[in-house]
GUBA-878493 format. One record per residue (C-alpha): x, y, z; residue in one letter. Coordinates in steps of 0.1 Angstrom, whole numbers, plus 5000, padded with zeros to 4 digits. Each point is the difference from the previous one (the first is absolute). Example, Ala and Ser with C-alpha at 12.3 -4.5 7.8 and 13.67 -1.06 7.14 Angstrom:
REM GUBA-878493
512349555078A/501450344993S/
***
This chain:
REM GUBA-878493
385584004541M/500550374994K/500250235029K/497050214988S/497849694998S/501049905036L/498950345012C/496750004982L/499149645009S/500950035036A/498150325003A/496949844985A/500249725025A/499850255028L/497550234985G/502450294996F/501350164968A/503450115014A/502150015031A/502049694994L/503749914998A/501550164969G/496850194994C/501150325017G/498249965034G/501049905035T/496649865012T/498049724986Y/496949935021F/498150185028A/503050235005G/502449715006R/503650084991N/501549814971L/502449745016P/503749964990P/499249714977S/497650214980G/497449725001L/496450065007T/498749645002N/502349825025R/499449665016V/502349925029M/501149645006I/501149875034A/502749754993I/501549745024Q/503549884996N/500850194967P/503749905003T/502149765021A/501150295021F/496750205004T/496849885017K/497750274987G/499650264973A/497350234986L/499850034962A/497550184979F/499049974964V/498450224973D/496549865000A/499050184969Y/502549814978Y/500549705025D/503750045001I/502450005029R/502450264986G/499950314978G/498349954966Y/503250124984T/502049755021G/501150265025T/499949945028P/500349634999V/497649965030S/498150225025F/500349955037S/499250175033I/503350145013S/501049965036G/497849705009Y/501749735020S/497249795016G/500249625001A/497349784985L/497450264992P/496549855000I/497550294999S/499650344985I/497650255017Q/499350214970N/499150365006M/500250184966P/497950295012E/502750085025E/502749904974E/501449755024S/500149645009G/500949785030A/501849674994I/500249735027Y/502949775000G/499449665016S/503749925001G/501050285024D/496750145012G/500650334982S/497350254989L/501650214974A/498550324987L/500250094963I/499750344984N/498349954966Y/500950344988G/503749955006K/499949624993E/502149945031S/499849885036A/499150275024S/500749835033G/498649725021S/497849955030V/501849905033S/498549875032G/498249694986L/500349705023N/501049684982G/498949884966L/496550134991S/497349784986S/498050314990S/501050375000V/498550334989F/501150364998I/497450275000T/499850214968R/501350315018N/503049795011S/499350095036A/499349665015Y/501049644994V/498149705013F/501749664999A/498849665011A/502749755009S/498749655005Q/503649895008Q/500450265028S/496350005011H/499850384999V/498250274981L/502450294997T/498850364996V/502750234986V/499350385003N/502450144974R/499150365011L/501549945034T/502349714993G/498249795026G/499649624996S/497449825021Y/499949615001P/496749875012L/499949645010S/497449794983L/500749634996P/499149864966G/499650344983V/500749954963Y/498150274980R/499350375002V/497850234980S/499750384998T/497550234984N/500750254972T/500450305023G/502249815024G/497950075031S/499149645009I/501949675000A/498849655007F/502049715012A/499049644994F/501149695019V/500249664982Q/497249765010N/498350265021S/496450144999N/501050355013F/501250324985V/502550245016Y/500950364994Y/502850235014P/499250335016R/502250285014E/498650105034L/500450335017T/501750025034A/496650035016A/498849684983Q/502949785008T/499149765028I/501049645006A/497549824977Y/501849674999S/500050005038G/496350075003G/496949784998P/499949754972S/496950184985T/502150324995W/501450084965P/503049784991K/503350184999A/503349864989A/501950175027Q/499350195033D/498850354990C/500950165033E/500250375007P/503750005005Q/500449854965N/497650234982G/499250124976P/500449664984V/498749764974W/497849725010C/498449714980L/496349965005F/497649724991Q/496950124981A/497349995027Q/496450105004S/499350335019P/498349845030D/501950205026N/502350305002V/503050025024D/501250305020A/502150144971T/497249984974G/501149684983N/497149774992Y/500249635007Y/497749704999G/499649674983A/502549944972P/498650024964L/500149654986T/500949934964F/500849684981D/503749974993R/500550374989P/503050054978V/499850344984K/498250345000A/499050214971L/498350345001F/497250194985S/500950284975P/499350275026D/502049815026G/497249985026S/499349634998T/502449705004A/499149684983Y/501549715020I/500549694979L/499049695018N/502049714985C/497849735014G/500449644990P/503250054979E/501750135032C/498549745024G/496950205008G/496349944993N/498550264976N/501750254976S/498650355000S/500750375001V/499350205032S/499550385000L/501550215028L/500050385005P/503550134999V/499750315023A/500349835034P/503249844990M/502050294986I/503549955013Y/501050375005L/499750125036S/496950205007G/498349944966Q/497949705009Q/496250054999S/496849794997G/499349655012L/500649664987L/496849794995P/499149735024T/500849644990T/496549934988G/499850324980N/503049954977V/498850004964T/501349694983T/499649894964I/500349634994P/502449914971V/499349654987P/503249974980G/502650095027G/501650325011A/503750035003S/500550314979N/497950274984A/500050324979L/497650305004V/499050234972T/497250255007T/497049795012S/501349664988T/502349765018M/501749714983Y/500749735025V/502449714994V/500249685020G/500549635001Q/497249755007Q/500749655014P/498749714980Q/500349625004P/501949864970V/501349654997Q/499849935037G/501750325011Q/499150365006T/501350244974L/499350364993Y/498650184970T/500150374992G/497050234997N/499350364993L/496850155016T/498750344992V/498350215027L/497850304997N/501150245028L/497050234994A/497849755017N/502649765015N/498949694980T/501549754976V/499150104965V/497449754987P/501349734978S/498749964964T/500749774971T/501750284981A/501850135031S/500749735026P/500950095036N/502249865014P/502149914970V/502749735000S/503650134997I/503549855005S/500649815032D/502550125026G/501549945034A/497250025026P/500150325019G/502850154979A/499750364989I/499549994962S/500950284976R/497050204986M/500050294976L/497550184978L/501450094966A/499050134966D/497149864979D/497849935031N/502349725012T/500849865034L/503249815004W/500549755028I/503349825008G/500449705023M/502849795015T/500149625004K/497249984974C/500949644990T/499149875034N/496250054996G/496949854985V/500850114964R/503349814998A/498549695016A/497149994976T/501850094968G/498850364996L/502350294991P/502250065030D/501950324993G/500550275026C/498750304980L/496350084993T/498650284979M/496350095007V/497850224979N/498350225026T/497250094976T/498849644997T/501649865031N/501549724979T/503549854998V/501650074967T/503449865008L/501449745023L/503549944988E/502149695001P/502349955030Y/503150224999L/500850005037G/498850205030D/498750354991L/501550245025T/499450344983G/497750194976I/500350354986A/497450164977G/501550244974V/497150244996E/499050124966G/502349754982L/497649705004N/502649775017K/501149875033I/503349885013Y/500349705023V/502749835021A/499349634996Q/502249715007G/502950245006G/499850174966Q/498250294984V/497149954975Y/497750244982I/496449954991Y/497550204979S/496950125018T/498049994967K/500049624997D/502449865025G/502649914974S/503749995009A/502250294988I/503649944991D/502050015033N/503549924987Q/501350355005Y/498850045036V/501149675015T/502550035029V/502949815015T/499049885034G/496649955014T/497350264992A/497750015030Y/497950314997D/499250274975V/498550355002A/498950264975Y/501950315012M/498050244978D/496549895009A/497450285005T/499149885035T/501349805029D/497249744991G/502449854975D/501349785028N/499649635007T/501449955034V/498550275022Y/
***
């Protein structure tokens, strides 16, 4: 391939006529600086055990040509320099900020990556034990980490260097909103939702030593310790204490596992896992965000009373979801009796957030629609991509109804969002642990069964992946040059 054709084709893919490597420019998209590699379509791969002496590495490939090294053969391969985490399992992709955060399950590290420099730019200290779920806010100011092993939710304030472990037995997941002003913590097999708040010195009183009806705090918030972070249970505003904090009956959910947020950030959508997590009914509950903003002095408004929480029943299950404008795509597993045992089958349900209802099912556009099975309660991977497609990845997909009844039992499903129909449910290739949509190039990358695969969004067909396979176990992928942070399947 000639250099001139590389410049023109890559520019066309991004909608620009120039400003590419070798084309005389130093920026390539939205003012982003051209990285050292000169590539403008990069997919990063989190690799476990790439060698006998290294437990983790971050490689990236040219996703325009689907090659791991330079199209001329130089360099032989591309990689993120300075990364040393062990057993990386997730990439929090933040292309708008030209950065990413990679969590390593082998050493509990949260490494920060500078996409512009293609190198590690530091790590987050102050986490307590191995994290089962971890987020960094987009401004890199705060980190929230749930450690089921240590039974704590840790808040790290990177502006001050403070680290605050908040005791919460069974905590295993955490969610934050786009603006990074609210965080939710979820306890396994619980029907309650918790949120951290930083209290002023005037607000810090001994909550955990007060009446049982007072807000639940993870530690004594006493004046001599303030200002301090406390962990509250979402409760109705039946009463107010002497410091202005509301308390009352706890808001009750049905095995909540995750929170998503409206585009304007004002509403939290709590996913109630229901039967697949040992509860009763799967649904989505709506909560106003303002009362739970974690920054000291910025809380306002009231939470609804228990009976006034708007809840949308979701018949197909609700363990993960994706919001786009006024539509929510909800994925879950539904228990079914099969051959004398209870197995689970995957479903996609589409909600209309304009009126908070399930979109009516029709013959041409069924709702819910059957997708690949997965592990009950597990967070699936979901991504909207080119050609009006939604891609859904599962783990443990051969343990469900499909495998038991002889139906296709692969872990990757492609859904046409125009017709709400499944257009691909691939054969089994292993657990699907990562998806990245390469915008404008009509393809996605996936990490599946420990290897990298590529699929066309036009028809779901496989694209030759022989030049992007890696040594070691590929566990997650991320499109570093996406237009928005929405190109992200974990957070």
